[in-house]
Every structure is written in C-alpha cells, then in structure tokens.
C-alpha positions in Angstrom: 0.0 0.0 0.0 1.3 3.4 -0.9 0.3 6.1 1.6 0.4 9.4 -0.2 -1.1 12.9 -0.2 -3.2 14.6 -2.9 -0.1 16.7 -3.7 1.9 13.6 -4.4 -0.8 12.3 -6.7 -1.0 15.6 -8.5 2.8 15.6 -9.1 2.6 12.0 -10.4 -0.2 12.9 -12.8 1.7 15.9 -14.1 4.8 13.7 -14.7 3.1 10.6 -16.2 -0.4 11.7 -17.2 -2.1 8.8 -15.5 -2.0 7.3 -12.0 -3.5 3.9 -11.2 -5.2 4.4 -7.8 -5.1 0.7 -6.7 -3.3 0.0 -3.5 -3.1 3.7 -2.5 -4.2 5.2 0.8 -4.7 9.0 0.3 -4.2 11.1 3.4 -4.2 14.9 4.1 -1.6 14.8 6.8 0.5 11.9 8.2 -1.0 10.6 11.4 0.4 7.2 12.2 -2.4 6.4 14.7 -5.2 7.3 12.3 -3.6 5.3 9.5 -3.0 2.2 11.7 -6.6 2.4 13.1 -8.0 2.7 9.6 -6.1 -0.3 8.3 -6.9 -2.4 11.3 -10.6 -1.6 10.9 -10.6 -2.4 7.2 -8.8 -5.7 7.8 -11.0 -6.7 10.7 -14.1 -6.2 8.6 -13.1 -8.8 6.0 -14.5 -12.3 6.4 -14.4 -15.3 4.1 -14.9 -19.0 4.2 -11.5 -19.9 2.7 -8.0 -18.6 2.9 -7.8 -18.0 -0.8 -10.9 -15.9 -0.9 -9.7 -14.0 2.2 -6.3 -13.3 0.6 -8.1 -12.1 -2.5 -10.2 -9.6 -0.5 -7.2 -8.4 1.5 -5.4 -7.9 -1.8 -7.9 -5.1 -2.6 -6.5 -3.1 0.3 -2.7 -3.5 -0.3 -0.5 -5.2 -2.7 0.3 -8.8 -1.7 3.4 -10.6 -3.0 1.3 -13.6 -4.2 -1.3 -11.5 -6.0 -2.2 -13.3 -9.3 -0.1 -16.3 -8.3 -1.2 -19.6 -9.7 0.0 -23.1 -9.0 
C-alpha cells in the first residue's frame, strides 16, 4: 500500500499523465495512529470461508506478493 497525499498524486499525474489508484491510501496529513486504526478496521471487517478468498479480499487493500499467483 502506498500512503500518499493529494499533492503527491498531482505531481505523479503531471509527470506521467495517469496514476492507477489501486493500493493507494490517500491522506491529508501523516497521522500514524489514524492510518493504523483505519487499516486495522478495514482488515478486521473482512471475512471469508476460505484462505484463498480472504487473501483475494485483503489484496484489494494492499499489494500482496502472491497476487495473481497460480499453482
């Protein structure tokens, strides 16, 4: 997960024209406690019957090293 500000995103858009917003957490000011609380709340709200499905859902929040991995 990339934690960034709107200013950072604006700079990236100016430089490359397009920014893919997946796996980004956009904040106004850096507040470690707020960020940690937000992530904990998001993760705790995710439920699934299987590990594979749970991992898939968690992958929507942050990039996982096994994303799109197939046996």
